[in-house]
Every structure is written in C-alpha cells, then in structure tokens.
SEKOL-587463 format. One record per residue (C-alpha): residue number from 1; residue in three letters; y, z, x. Coordinates in nm, 2 decimals, always signed. Layout:
BEGIN
 pos code     c2     c3     c1
 NUM  ALA      Y      Z      X
...
This chain:
BEGIN
 pos code     c2     c3     c1
   1  MET  +0.88  -0.92  -0.02
   2  ARG  +1.22  -0.80  -0.15
   3  LEU  +1.24  -0.69  -0.51
   4  VAL  +1.42  -1.00  -0.61
   5  ASP  +1.14  -1.22  -0.47
   6  TYR  +0.92  -1.12  -0.76
   7  LEU  +1.19  -1.25  -1.00
   8  ASP  +1.23  -1.57  -0.79
   9  LYS  +0.85  -1.62  -0.78
  10  GLY  +0.83  -1.61  -1.16
  11  ALA  +1.13  -1.84  -1.19
  12  SER  +0.95  -2.10  -0.96
  13  LEU  +0.67  -2.12  -1.22
  14  ASP  +0.90  -2.19  -1.51
  15  PRO  +1.28  -2.11  -1.50
  16  GLY  +1.30  -2.16  -1.88
  17  ALA  +1.03  -1.91  -1.96
  18  PRO  +1.14  -1.58  -2.13
  19  CYS  +1.19  -1.31  -1.87
  20  LEU  +1.36  -1.01  -2.04
  21  VAL  +1.34  -0.96  -2.41
  22  CYS  +1.53  -0.69  -2.60
  23  ASP  +1.63  -0.65  -2.97
  24  GLY  +1.57  -1.02  -3.04
  25  ASP  +1.78  -1.14  -2.74
  26  VAL  +1.59  -1.34  -2.48
  27  ALA  +1.70  -1.40  -2.12
  28  THR  +1.51  -1.67  -1.94
  29  TYR  +1.42  -1.65  -1.57
  30  ALA  +1.71  -1.89  -1.50
  31  ASP  +1.95  -1.66  -1.69
  32  VAL  +1.83  -1.35  -1.50
  33  GLN  +1.85  -1.53  -1.17
  34  GLN  +2.21  -1.65  -1.24
  35  LEU  +2.33  -1.31  -1.34
  36  SER  +2.16  -1.13  -1.05
  37  GLY  +2.33  -1.38  -0.82
  38  ARG  +2.67  -1.31  -0.96
  39  ILE  +2.61  -0.94  -0.93
  40  ALA  +2.50  -0.98  -0.56
  41  SER  +2.80  -1.19  -0.48
  42  SER  +3.04  -0.93  -0.64
  43  LEU  +2.87  -0.65  -0.45
  44  VAL  +2.94  -0.83  -0.12
  45  GLU  +3.30  -0.88  -0.23
  46  TYR  +3.33  -0.51  -0.29
  47  GLY  +3.21  -0.44  +0.07
  48  VAL  +2.84  -0.37  +0.02
  49  ALA  +2.65  -0.44  +0.34
  50  PRO  +2.28  -0.48  +0.40
  51  GLY  +2.11  -0.14  +0.37
  52  ASP  +2.39  +0.02  +0.16
  53  LYS  +2.28  +0.23  -0.13
  54  VAL  +2.36  +0.12  -0.49
  55  ALA  +2.27  +0.34  -0.79
  56  ILE  +2.20  +0.25  -1.15
  57  LEU  +2.24  +0.52  -1.42
  58  SER  +2.12  +0.37  -1.75
  59  ALA  +1.87  +0.38  -2.03
  60  ASN  +1.63  +0.09  -2.07
  61  HIS  +1.85  -0.23  -2.09
  62  PRO  +1.82  -0.59  -1.97
  63  THR  +2.15  -0.59  -1.79
  64  SER  +2.08  -0.27  -1.60
  65  PHE  +1.74  -0.40  -1.50
  66  THR  +1.90  -0.73  -1.39
  67  CYS  +2.13  -0.52  -1.16
  68  VAL  +1.81  -0.42  -0.97
  69  PHE  +1.77  -0.78  -0.86
  70  GLY  +2.14  -0.83  -0.78
  71  ILE  +2.12  -0.52  -0.56
  72  SER  +1.82  -0.66  -0.38
  73  ARG  +1.97  -1.01  -0.35
  74  ALA  +2.27  -0.85  -0.18
  75  GLY  +2.04  -0.68  +0.07
  76  ALA  +2.12  -0.34  -0.06
  77  VAL  +1.89  -0.05  -0.16
  78  TRP  +1.82  +0.03  -0.53
  79  CYS  +1.87  +0.40  -0.62
  80  PRO  +1.74  +0.46  -0.97
  81  VAL  +1.91  +0.77  -1.13
  82  ASN  +1.75  +0.92  -1.44
  83  PRO  +2.00  +0.96  -1.72
  84  ARG  +1.80  +1.26  -1.85
  85  ASN  +1.88  +1.46  -1.54
  86  GLU  +2.14  +1.73  -1.56
  87  ALA  +2.48  +1.63  -1.41
  88  ALA  +2.44  +1.87  -1.11
  89  GLU  +2.10  +1.71  -1.02
  90  ASN  +2.24  +1.36  -1.04
  91  ARG  +2.54  +1.46  -0.83
  92  GLU  +2.30  +1.60  -0.57
  93  LEU  +2.10  +1.28  -0.57
  94  LEU  +2.40  +1.05  -0.54
  95  ASP  +2.54  +1.26  -0.26
  96  LEU  +2.20  +1.27  -0.08
  97  PHE  +2.16  +0.90  -0.11
  98  GLY  +2.52  +0.82  +0.00
  99  CYS  +2.57  +0.57  -0.27
 100  SER  +2.88  +0.35  -0.25
 101  VAL  +2.84  +0.18  -0.59
 102  LEU  +2.72  +0.31  -0.93
 103  PHE  +2.64  +0.09  -1.23
 104  PHE  +2.63  +0.30  -1.55
 105  GLN  +2.62  +0.26  -1.93
 106  ALA  +2.92  +0.38  -2.13
 107  SER  +2.71  +0.64  -2.31
 108  PHE  +2.68  +0.82  -1.98
 109  ALA  +3.05  +0.80  -1.89
 110  PRO  +3.10  +1.17  -1.96
 111  LEU  +2.83  +1.26  -1.71
 112  VAL  +2.97  +1.02  -1.45
 113  ASP  +3.32  +1.15  -1.51
 114  ALA  +3.20  +1.51  -1.45
 115  ILE  +3.06  +1.43  -1.10
 116  ARG  +3.26  +1.14  -0.96
 117  GLY  +3.53  +1.36  -0.81
 118  ASP  +3.27  +1.53  -0.59
 119  LEU  +3.14  +1.21  -0.45
 120  PRO  +3.39  +1.06  -0.21
 121  GLN  +3.15  +0.79  -0.08
 122  LEU  +3.12  +0.65  -0.43
 123  ARG  +3.40  +0.40  -0.41
 124  THR  +3.30  +0.15  -0.69
 125  LEU  +3.21  +0.24  -1.04
 126  VAL  +3.10  -0.03  -1.29
 127  CYS  +3.05  +0.03  -1.66
 128  LEU  +2.79  -0.21  -1.79
 129  ASP  +2.89  -0.21  -2.16
 130  GLY  +3.23  -0.05  -2.21
 131  ASP  +3.56  +0.06  -2.06
 132  PRO  +3.61  +0.44  -2.00
 133  GLY  +3.94  +0.36  -1.84
 134  TRP  +3.86  +0.49  -1.49
 135  ALA  +3.58  +0.24  -1.40
 136  LEU  +3.55  -0.14  -1.37
 137  ARG  +3.43  -0.33  -1.67
 138  LEU  +3.13  -0.55  -1.59
 139  ASP  +3.32  -0.87  -1.67
 140  ASP  +3.60  -0.76  -1.43
 141  PHE  +3.35  -0.68  -1.16
 142  LEU  +3.17  -1.02  -1.20
 143  ALA  +3.51  -1.20  -1.19
 144  THR  +3.52  -1.13  -0.82
 145  SER  +3.19  -1.32  -0.75
 146  GLY  +3.22  -1.60  -0.50
 147  GLU  +2.96  -1.79  -0.29
 148  PRO  +2.59  -1.72  -0.37
 149  VAL  +2.43  -1.47  -0.14
 150  ASN  +2.06  -1.40  -0.06
 151  ARG  +2.04  -1.14  +0.21
 152  ALA  +1.75  -0.95  +0.36
 153  THR  +1.73  -0.58  +0.28
 154  GLY  +1.84  -0.37  +0.57
 155  ASP  +1.54  -0.22  +0.76
 156  ASP  +1.31  -0.33  +0.48
 157  LEU  +1.41  -0.03  +0.27
 158  ALA  +1.39  -0.13  -0.10
 159  MET  +1.43  +0.18  -0.31
 160  LEU  +1.54  +0.54  -0.28
 161  VAL  +1.38  +0.76  -0.54
 162  GLY  +1.46  +1.13  -0.61
 163  THR  +1.17  +1.36  -0.64
 164  GLY  +1.34  +1.57  -0.91
 165  GLY  +1.47  +1.92  -0.88
 166  THR  +1.19  +2.13  -1.03
 167  THR  +1.07  +2.25  -0.68
 168  GLY  +1.41  +2.30  -0.52
 169  ARG  +1.67  +2.05  -0.39
 170  PRO  +1.58  +1.69  -0.47
 171  LYS  +1.44  +1.48  -0.19
 172  GLY  +1.50  +1.11  -0.14
 173  VAL  +1.18  +0.92  -0.11
 174  MET  +1.22  +0.60  +0.10
 175  LEU  +1.01  +0.31  -0.04
 176  THR  +1.00  -0.01  +0.16
 177  GLY  +0.95  -0.37  +0.04
 178  THR  +0.60  -0.34  +0.20
 179  THR  +0.52  -0.03  -0.01
 180  ILE  +0.61  -0.21  -0.33
 181  GLU  +0.43  -0.52  -0.22
 182  THR  +0.11  -0.31  -0.16
 183  MET  +0.15  -0.15  -0.50
 184  THR  +0.19  -0.49  -0.66
 185  ALA  -0.11  -0.64  -0.48
 186  VAL  -0.33  -0.35  -0.58
 187  THR  -0.21  -0.38  -0.94
 188  LEU  -0.29  -0.76  -0.95
 189  MET  -0.64  -0.72  -0.80
 190  SER  -0.75  -0.40  -0.99
 191  TYR  -0.67  -0.47  -1.35
 192  PRO  -0.73  -0.76  -1.60
 193  TRP  -0.47  -1.03  -1.64
 194  PRO  -0.45  -1.35  -1.84
 195  GLU  -0.66  -1.64  -1.72
 196  ARG  -0.51  -1.86  -1.45
 197  GLY  -0.19  -2.01  -1.58
 198  GLY  -0.15  -1.76  -1.86
 199  ARG  +0.15  -1.54  -1.87
 200  PRO  +0.14  -1.16  -1.94
 201  THR  +0.37  -0.98  -2.18
 202  TYR  +0.46  -0.63  -2.07
 203  LEU  +0.61  -0.38  -2.31
 204  ALA  +0.84  -0.12  -2.14
 205  LEU  +0.90  +0.18  -2.36
 206  ALA  +0.88  +0.44  -2.08
 207  PRO  +1.19  +0.46  -1.85
 208  LEU  +1.24  +0.16  -1.62
 209  THR  +1.37  +0.41  -1.37
 210  HIS  +1.01  +0.53  -1.32
 211  ALA  +0.66  +0.39  -1.36
 212  ALA  +0.76  +0.14  -1.63
 213  GLY  +1.00  -0.02  -1.39
 214  VAL  +0.78  -0.08  -1.08
 215  LEU  +0.50  -0.21  -1.31
 216  CYS  +0.73  -0.50  -1.39
 217  PHE  +0.70  -0.65  -1.05
 218  PRO  +0.34  -0.79  -1.08
 219  VAL  +0.43  -0.92  -1.43
 220  LEU  +0.73  -1.11  -1.29
 221  ALA  +0.51  -1.25  -1.00
 222  LEU  +0.30  -1.41  -1.27
 223  GLY  +0.59  -1.55  -1.47
 224  GLY  +0.54  -1.30  -1.75
 225  SER  +0.79  -1.16  -2.00
 226  ILE  +0.91  -0.80  -2.02
 227  VAL  +0.99  -0.67  -2.36
 228  ILE  +1.23  -0.38  -2.33
 229  MET  +1.26  -0.09  -2.58
 230  ARG  +1.59  +0.09  -2.55
 231  ALA  +1.46  +0.42  -2.68
 232  PRO  +1.12  +0.59  -2.74
 233  ASP  +0.99  +0.51  -3.09
 234  VAL  +0.61  +0.52  -3.15
 235  GLY  +0.63  +0.31  -3.47
 236  GLY  +0.86  +0.06  -3.30
 237  PHE  +0.61  +0.05  -3.01
 238  LEU  +0.33  -0.05  -3.24
 239  ASP  +0.56  -0.31  -3.41
 240  HIS  +0.64  -0.46  -3.07
 241  VAL  +0.28  -0.49  -2.96
 242  GLU  +0.20  -0.68  -3.28
 243  ARG  +0.52  -0.90  -3.29
 244  HIS  +0.52  -1.00  -2.92
 245  ARG  +0.15  -1.01  -2.87
 246  VAL  +0.18  -0.76  -2.58
 247  THR  -0.09  -0.78  -2.31
 248  HIS  +0.01  -0.49  -2.09
 249  THR  +0.19  -0.16  -2.13
 250  PHE  +0.22  +0.19  -1.99
 251  LEU  +0.27  +0.53  -2.15
 252  PRO  +0.22  +0.89  -2.03
 253  PRO  -0.05  +1.08  -2.22
 254  THR  +0.19  +1.27  -2.43
 255  LEU  +0.32  +0.95  -2.59
 256  ILE  -0.04  +0.81  -2.62
 257  TYR  -0.13  +1.12  -2.83
 258  MET  +0.17  +1.04  -3.05
 259  VAL  +0.04  +0.68  -3.09
 260  LEU  -0.31  +0.81  -3.18
 261  ASP  -0.15  +1.05  -3.44
 262  HIS  +0.07  +0.78  -3.60
 263  PRO  -0.03  +0.72  -3.96
 264  SER  -0.01  +0.34  -3.93
 265  LEU  -0.23  +0.30  -3.62
 266  SER  -0.55  +0.21  -3.81
 267  GLY  -0.38  -0.09  -3.98
 268  ARG  -0.22  -0.24  -3.67
 269  ASP  -0.34  -0.55  -3.49
 270  LEU  -0.36  -0.46  -3.12
 271  SER  -0.60  -0.73  -3.02
 272  SER  -0.36  -0.89  -2.77
 273  LEU  -0.38  -0.58  -2.54
 274  GLN  -0.57  -0.64  -2.22
 275  CYS  -0.45  -0.33  -2.02
 276  PHE  -0.30  -0.01  -2.16
 277  TRP  -0.21  +0.20  -1.85
 278  TYR  -0.20  +0.58  -1.87
 279  GLY  -0.10  +0.82  -1.60
 280  ALA  +0.18  +1.05  -1.47
 281  ALA  -0.02  +1.35  -1.60
 282  PRO  -0.38  +1.44  -1.68
 283  MET  -0.51  +1.30  -2.01
 284  SER  -0.74  +1.49  -2.24
 285  VAL  -1.09  +1.34  -2.22
 286  SER  -1.15  +1.39  -2.59
 287  ARG  -0.83  +1.20  -2.67
 288  LEU  -0.91  +0.93  -2.42
 289  GLU  -1.24  +0.87  -2.60
 290  GLU  -1.05  +0.85  -2.92
 291  ALA  -0.81  +0.59  -2.77
 292  LEU  -1.10  +0.38  -2.64
 293  THR  -1.22  +0.36  -3.01
 294  ARG  -0.90  +0.34  -3.20
 295  ILE  -0.67  +0.14  -2.96
 296  GLY  -0.96  -0.05  -2.80
 297  PRO  -1.15  -0.09  -2.47
 298  VAL  -0.83  -0.16  -2.29
 299  MET  -0.73  +0.19  -2.15
 300  ALA  -0.66  +0.18  -1.77
 301  GLN  -0.58  +0.47  -1.56
 302  LEU  -0.36  +0.48  -1.25
 303  PHE  -0.29  +0.77  -1.01
 304  GLY  -0.01  +0.79  -0.77
 305  GLN  +0.31  +0.98  -0.69
 306  THR  +0.66  +0.90  -0.59
 307  GLU  +0.57  +0.91  -0.22
 308  ALA  +0.27  +0.67  -0.28
 309  PRO  +0.36  +0.49  -0.60
 310  MET  +0.12  +0.43  -0.88
 311  MET  -0.19  +0.30  -0.71
 312  ILE  -0.36  +0.57  -0.49
 313  SER  -0.66  +0.52  -0.72
 314  THR  -0.73  +0.29  -1.01
 315  MET  -0.96  +0.28  -1.31
 316  ALA  -0.98  -0.05  -1.49
 317  PRO  -1.08  -0.07  -1.86
 318  ALA  -1.44  -0.17  -1.76
 319  ASP  -1.47  +0.14  -1.55
 320  HIS  -1.45  +0.35  -1.87
 321  PHE  -1.79  +0.22  -1.98
 322  GLU  -2.15  +0.21  -1.86
 323  PRO  -2.33  -0.12  -1.80
 324  ASP  -2.49  -0.09  -2.15
 325  GLY  -2.14  -0.07  -2.31
 326  SER  -2.15  +0.30  -2.39
 327  VAL  -1.86  +0.52  -2.29
 328  ALA  -1.89  +0.66  -1.93
 329  ARG  -1.82  +1.02  -2.04
 330  GLY  -1.89  +1.16  -1.69
 331  LYS  -1.61  +0.94  -1.54
 332  LEU  -1.34  +0.98  -1.80
 333  SER  -1.21  +1.30  -1.63
 334  SER  -1.18  +1.11  -1.30
 335  ALA  -0.88  +0.92  -1.16
 336  GLY  -1.10  +0.61  -1.09
 337  ARG  -1.18  +0.49  -0.74
 338  PRO  -0.94  +0.48  -0.44
 339  SER  -0.76  +0.15  -0.46
 340  PRO  -0.86  -0.14  -0.22
 341  LEU  -0.56  -0.11  +0.01
 342  VAL  -0.55  +0.27  +0.03
 343  THR  -0.77  +0.51  +0.23
 344  VAL  -0.83  +0.85  +0.05
 345  GLY  -0.97  +1.16  +0.21
 346  ILE  -1.04  +1.52  +0.10
 347  MET  -0.90  +1.76  +0.36
 348  ALA  -0.96  +2.13  +0.42
 349  GLU  -0.67  +2.36  +0.52
 350  ASP  -0.76  +2.32  +0.89
 351  GLY  -0.72  +1.94  +0.88
 352  ARG  -1.09  +1.87  +0.86
 353  LEU  -1.21  +1.60  +0.62
 354  VAL  -1.48  +1.73  +0.40
 355  PRO  -1.79  +1.55  +0.27
 356  ARG  -1.82  +1.40  -0.08
 357  GLY  -1.86  +1.66  -0.35
 358  GLU  -1.65  +1.92  -0.17
 359  ARG  -1.31  +2.02  -0.29
 360  GLY  -0.99  +2.01  -0.08
 361  GLU  -0.65  +1.85  -0.08
 362  ILE  -0.63  +1.48  -0.16
 363  VAL  -0.48  +1.30  +0.14
 364  VAL  -0.38  +0.93  +0.17
 365  ARG  -0.33  +0.66  +0.44
 366  GLY  -0.20  +0.31  +0.42
 367  SER  +0.10  +0.09  +0.35
 368  LEU  +0.14  +0.23  +0.00
 369  VAL  +0.27  +0.56  +0.15
 370  MET  +0.65  +0.61  +0.18
 371  ARG  +0.84  +0.58  +0.50
 372  GLY  +0.95  +0.94  +0.47
 373  TYR  +1.21  +1.16  +0.31
 374  LEU  +1.57  +1.05  +0.37
 375  ASN  +1.75  +1.27  +0.63
 376  ASP  +1.47  +1.53  +0.62
 377  PRO  +1.24  +1.50  +0.92
 378  ALA  +1.10  +1.85  +0.88
 379  ALA  +0.98  +1.78  +0.52
 380  THR  +0.85  +1.44  +0.63
 381  ALA  +0.65  +1.60  +0.92
 382  GLU  +0.51  +1.87  +0.69
 383  VAL  +0.38  +1.62  +0.43
 384  SER  +0.24  +1.39  +0.70
 385  ARG  +0.05  +1.65  +0.91
 386  HIS  -0.28  +1.55  +1.07
 387  GLY  -0.18  +1.19  +1.03
 388  TRP  -0.23  +1.18  +0.65
 389  HIS  +0.01  +1.19  +0.36
 390  HIS  -0.06  +1.52  +0.17
 391  THR  -0.04  +1.48  -0.21
 392  GLY  -0.05  +1.85  -0.30
 393  ASP  -0.34  +1.77  -0.54
 394  ILE  -0.68  +1.94  -0.51
 395  GLY  -0.98  +1.72  -0.58
 396  TYR  -1.31  +1.57  -0.46
 397  LEU  -1.49  +1.24  -0.44
 398  ASP  -1.83  +1.21  -0.61
 399  ASP  -2.13  +1.02  -0.49
 400  ASP  -2.01  +0.70  -0.66
 401  GLY  -1.67  +0.71  -0.49
 402  PHE  -1.48  +0.83  -0.80
 403  LEU  -1.19  +1.06  -0.74
 404  PHE  -1.16  +1.37  -0.95
 405  ILE  -0.83  +1.56  -0.95
 406  VAL  -0.90  +1.93  -1.01
 407  ASP  -0.55  +2.06  -1.00
 408  ARG  -0.22  +2.08  -0.83
 409  ALA  -0.26  +2.32  -0.54
 410  LYS  +0.03  +2.53  -0.67
 411  ASP  -0.13  +2.56  -1.02
 412  MET  -0.46  +2.71  -0.91
 413  VAL  -0.51  +3.06  -1.06
 414  ILE  -0.70  +3.33  -0.87
 415  THR  -0.84  +3.57  -1.13
 416  GLY  -1.09  +3.84  -1.06
 417  GLY  -1.15  +3.69  -0.72
 418  PHE  -1.24  +3.35  -0.85
 419  ASN  -1.04  +3.02  -0.81
 420  VAL  -0.98  +2.87  -1.15
 421  TYR  -0.82  +2.52  -1.17
 422  SER  -0.59  +2.50  -1.46
 423  THR  -0.67  +2.13  -1.54
 424  GLU  -1.03  +2.21  -1.61
 425  VAL  -0.93  +2.48  -1.86
 426  GLU  -0.67  +2.25  -2.02
 427  GLN  -0.94  +1.99  -2.07
 428  ALA  -1.15  +2.24  -2.26
 429  LEU  -0.86  +2.35  -2.47
 430  MET  -0.76  +2.00  -2.55
 431  ALA  -1.11  +1.93  -2.68
 432  HIS  -1.04  +2.16  -2.98
 433  PRO  -0.92  +1.95  -3.28
 434  ALA  -0.62  +2.18  -3.35
 435  VAL  -0.47  +2.16  -3.00
 436  ALA  -0.21  +1.89  -2.93
 437  ASP  -0.12  +2.00  -2.58
 438  SER  -0.17  +2.29  -2.34
 439  ALA  -0.05  +2.46  -2.03
 440  VAL  -0.26  +2.71  -1.83
 441  ILE  -0.09  +2.95  -1.59
 442  GLY  -0.16  +3.28  -1.41
 443  LEU  +0.04  +3.59  -1.49
 444  PRO  +0.04  +3.91  -1.27
 445  ASP  -0.23  +4.15  -1.39
 446  ASP  -0.33  +4.49  -1.24
 447  LYS  -0.70  +4.43  -1.32
 448  TRP  -0.75  +4.06  -1.26
 449  GLY  -0.49  +3.99  -1.00
 450  GLU  -0.38  +3.70  -1.22
 451  ARG  -0.44  +3.69  -1.59
 452  LEU  -0.55  +3.34  -1.71
 453  THR  -0.30  +3.25  -1.98
 454  ALA  -0.30  +2.95  -2.21
 455  VAL  +0.02  +2.84  -2.39
 456  LEU  -0.06  +2.59  -2.67
 457  GLN  +0.12  +2.34  -2.89
 458  LEU  -0.08  +2.26  -3.21
 459  ARG  -0.12  +1.93  -3.39
 460  PRO  +0.10  +1.90  -3.70
 461  GLY  -0.04  +2.10  -3.99
 462  SER  -0.30  +2.28  -3.78
 463  THR  -0.36  +2.66  -3.75
 464  LEU  -0.57  +2.84  -3.49
 465  ASP  -0.73  +3.18  -3.44
 466  PRO  -0.69  +3.27  -3.07
 467  ALA  -1.03  +3.46  -3.08
 468  GLU  -1.20  +3.15  -3.21
 469  LEU  -1.04  +2.94  -2.94
 470  LYS  -1.16  +3.17  -2.67
 471  SER  -1.52  +3.14  -2.80
 472  PHE  -1.48  +2.76  -2.81
 473  VAL  -1.37  +2.75  -2.44
 474  LYS  -1.62  +3.01  -2.33
 475  GLU  -1.91  +2.80  -2.47
 476  ARG  -1.79  +2.50  -2.26
 477  ILE  -1.68  +2.64  -1.92
 478  GLY  -1.78  +3.00  -1.92
 479  SER  -1.61  +3.34  -1.94
 480  VAL  -1.44  +3.33  -1.60
 481  LYS  -1.24  +3.02  -1.70
 482  THR  -1.17  +3.14  -2.05
 483  PRO  -0.80  +3.25  -2.10
 484  LYS  -0.75  +3.62  -2.14
 485  GLN  -0.43  +3.55  -2.33
 486  VAL  -0.34  +3.27  -2.57
 487  GLU  +0.01  +3.19  -2.69
 488  ILE  +0.11  +2.93  -2.95
 489  TRP  +0.45  +2.77  -2.92
 490  GLU  +0.61  +2.52  -3.16
 491  ASP  +0.70  +2.29  -2.86
 492  LEU  +0.62  +2.30  -2.49
 493  PRO  +0.90  +2.23  -2.24
 494  ARG  +0.88  +1.89  -2.08
 495  SER  +1.02  +1.69  -1.80
 496  LYS  +1.20  +1.36  -1.84
 497  LEU  +0.86  +1.19  -1.81
 498  GLY  +0.70  +1.40  -2.07
 499  LYS  +0.51  +1.63  -1.83
 500  VAL  +0.47  +1.99  -1.94
 501  LEU  +0.69  +2.21  -1.73
 502  LYS  +0.46  +2.50  -1.62
 503  THR  +0.73  +2.65  -1.41
 504  GLU  +0.96  +2.70  -1.71
 505  ILE  +0.67  +2.84  -1.92
 506  LYS  +0.57  +3.08  -1.65
 507  LYS  +0.93  +3.20  -1.60
 508  HIS  +0.97  +3.26  -1.98
 509  MET  +0.64  +3.45  -1.99
 510  LEU  +0.74  +3.66  -1.69
 511  ASP  +1.07  +3.75  -1.85
 512  LEU  +0.87  +3.89  -2.15
 513  GLU  +0.65  +4.11  -1.93
 514  PRO  +0.76  +4.47  -1.96
 515  GLY  +0.90  +4.62  -1.64
 516  ARG  +0.94  +4.29  -1.46
C-alpha cells in the first residue's frame, strides 16, 4: 500500500466522517482527499516525477499532514524534516535526500532562507501559511493543479527519514510501502481497537514527523479521526482527551511523567482511552505502575527504531497484568514480546544466536526492516551483517518470550572489570520518589577504569542527599551498580523527541575533569 491508500481506505468507509481535527476546525475524509489531490496535481505540474523526493518542514498542522498524502498520490517520496533540528542538520538532510520540493510553515522561513542557497536541487519552495517573498504561497502553488493524478510510488519507496546527527553525519533511512504496511498490520493486530464498525480517535501531541505520524496510518485505515495538537501542552492534552473522547494516543516517557505530575490529572475523565502508547525511550517501572493506576489499565508499550519502525516488539495493555488482574511487575521492565510479523534474535559478537536468558545484541529480520541507508552501502552492510538487522541494543529473551532491553551497546559502562548496564541503574534511581529523570554514564577513572556516574533531575520541590540515594540504589541492585558519583542538574539536555542526551552530558562532565 502507498501512504495515501490509508486515507482512501478510510474515505471509502465514510467520506463525510471527520478525518483531521485541529483547534475546532474539522476536515472530513472527502476534504482531505480533495486537497491531497490538488497538491499531487500541482507537484506533477512542477515537474515532480515518481520516486522524486519532497520534504515537509512543519510543526503539527492539518495542512502539512495533508501534504504527505499529496506527495504519495503524486508517486513521490515523503521526507519529513524536524523543525527542531539545527539549520546545518536540516541542510545536510535535504542535500542527502536530494529533495526537489520543500513545503514549510512561515514560522520556519528564517531557517529555510538560511539554507536554501546551498541546495541547488531544491527548485520549488512552498510556504503553507504565509508569504516570505522568495517562495510560492500555497494558494499560488495549488492554482497550477490540473487533471487528477494517482501514481504509484517509484520503486515502492515511501519515506526517507533522517537518523539525526547525534552520532555523526545523518543517514537517510529508506522505508518502503511494504515496511509501513507491516508496521500498520502489526499495530492493528497487537493492540485494542473499537468494536467492529467503531471508529478510533487518535490524539497527536508528539511530532507527526516521528512516531505520532506513522501511528496515524492504522487509525486512517479504520476511518478514525486524528486530533492534532499544534504544540506540546500537558493541560491541553488532558483537555483534548476529555473533549474528543480520545481512544488512542502516544507520548514518550518524559511527557507521561509530566501528565502524572499535572495537578488536574486526578479530576479528569480518561475513560474513553483504550490504548496509551509509550516508547522512544525506557520508562521508569515505578512511574509505569503509577500510570496503570492513575491513567488506567490502558498503557501499551512499543519498541522499534527508525530502521525498523515502531513494532519490533509490542506490549498490549493486557500484558501489563497477571491473569488474576494484579500488575505483572516482573514484565513491566520488558519491551513486550516480538511482534507477529517480526523475527527477533539475540546475537553474540561472533554472529552466533544465543539461547533464551543470555544477553547479546538484539537483531531483527522481516519486512518491517528498512531497505537500507540512502547512498551508503557500507553502512547498510555493517548494520545487516550475518543476515540480520542489528539494532545496537543489548538485551535478552526470557522463558516466556518477553524481550528485555538492557542497554544501548554504546552506553554500557565497564567499572572495576564488571559490565554495568546504565538502564538498570537508571531504573533503580527512578524508583526514588525525589528523582524525575536520570542519566548514567561512565567517566574515566584511574582506579575503576570507568567511574559510574549518575546525573539527576529532581521532581519539583524535591531535595536529595546523594549519600542517601547511594544507599537506596545499593539496597536494590548492589554496590557494583551503585554510582560512585551523583550530580544534580536543574534540567537534563534532551533531543527533539525528549530523550536524554547522554553524549552531551558526558561531554560536559569531561570538560569539568581536571587535566582533560
């Protein structure tokens, strides 16, 4: 299926049903179909051929999301560009992708203006909601639309997604229509949905350029509505759940913690929720238990990465509980079970698959896996060695088939000759009632090789004695895994998705080390 086929499937169920809802404005399926058709026709008039790359630089907005379907209908490839990236990173991505057209919001015109001169392939710029003077207004672009078009995507490539620049030059991940179809099928078969004929309502607060966007496709296939929030606002999020009777939503753990800490949560009616996805970073087990009580028995985990989007493993709401209804505490730190259309293995460094219970790198096979990295055969070969996609995550499968992610391979700390996985230490730290978030890193140490170091962000109004915290952690996971050094920061640096940036923390800490 092409991306636009999910829209057209929903429209076939009821063209008059609400499709995109934002700030009180409602676009029906017929409305979105019509506008996407005009966008597709205009793209063809401006010389876009099947397989050409078209980028969107925008915050959450119905028109920009409609452009996704216009791009697909024209047979082109959607290239989401994150507006929170630095200008240099977005210039690199657009250059790597070879984009010929860029749709953007007026609020990002200064960013586009700063990089457009370095992108000769970028021949058409379309401002969705303004007129910076050097780009086409959307109305002028649409005025060129002619006969309806509905072309196949060149070579089945549907999306090009940047990996981000935290580990070097960004890579372009090639995701096919088959990849997205596999992800959509797994989503529909693994989580609860309204009874047959019912329509889900999905609330998109997280960026549509990332997980929040691709999770829209199964909703559209069922003829559901997508409620779009233009900017993150926890109070507004709770308002929308109540007002629109939201059934499905997704937030990274950092934002879920903010929901749990919101003073109005206990008075909210969240009874419409059927599936509250969390993912993109490990979630504190203690806070997940709190969410199961205070938000409801609707929490649903997903684990994936850009190269194998969203659904390597799944954990439905029911998987968080034992058959007797009690919380399955032993499973809350897992990532669920490998999803039905994905094969997961645990691999040693020599390429040997290890038995259940043994730790190694999590590797994946199946149609969920990307085609490869754009114009980078060496990186593609490296990540695909031994015939499996290598996630870079360390983990194991237990006897019940649940997948446990121990750490990122690069985040393991070797201290005193022992391998310590930072995620395990962070879980112990997060169990303390004063800790809001944490990052565990290794710093060079003459005695230990690497000194286990915890950098913490506290909950509002909380104080903490580092010595007391060390005793707290030692009681739970032992002295080897207890941080030797504890630092408290007002805020931890985060990525555009809310992930704590350990590389920045480590760099800052190293800069403070005497003689380094």
